[in-house]
N, C-alpha and C positions, 0 to 999 in steps of 0.2 A: 756435757752435763748429765744428760740424761743416762749415757751408758754408766756412770759412776753411780748412779741411785738404783738401776734395776740390777736384780740379782742372778738373771739368767745367763746360762754359761754362754751364749752369744754376746750379751752386752758386756761380759766381763772381759771377752776375748777382743771386742771394739776397744773397750777402754785401754787395753795394754797398749794396742796398735796405735792409738792416738798418743798415748805417752810415748812410745818409740818415736812415733813421727816428729814429735816438739823434741825430743833429745836430739835426733840427727840434724834437724832445725838450727838447734843451740849450738850444736857442734860445728855445723858449715860457717855459722855466722862468726864464731871464734875463729876457725881456720882462715877466712878470708876477710879481710879488712875491707875491700873495695866492695863486696856485696854488703856487708854492715853499713858502709857510709851511703849507700845507694839506698837501702832499706831506710834510713834514717831520714834522711833527704826526701824520700817519698812519704812516709809517715809526718813529715813537717808540713809538707804540701796538704795532705789530706786534713789534719789538724786545721789548717788557717781554712779550707773550704768550709769545714763544718762550724767554724768560729764564725765566717761571714754568713752562711745560713742562718744560723741561730742568732744573729744579731740582727738579720733582716727579719726573722719572725717575730723577735722581742719588739722591733719596732712596728710591725704590723698590729699586734696587740695593742700596745702602746695608742697607736694613733686610730683606734676604734673610736667612733664618736659617741655613738649611742648602742646599748645591746637591747637587741629586740628580745621580748618576753619568751621564755621556751614554751612549748607546747608540751601540757604533761601527758606522760604515757604512763599506760598501764590500766589498770581496774580505775573506774570513775564512782564515787561515792554520790547516791543520788538522796536527797534530803526530800522529806516528805511533809 
């Protein structure tokens, strides 16, 4: 993402190489159906793991009994 924002010659060259890599990756997937199905299966497994972890995190947040008051950070005002 950064290489597409920067305007230096090196950033432009890197961005072009990234686009070429994605084009080759897409061409490989189109040519090889087995590879495509394996990647889809792997993607599904990763999504299941992320959903499981997010559900666990949500459950932890919902089961919090009481939240401790936070200590204020930064400059403190002193009243006279």
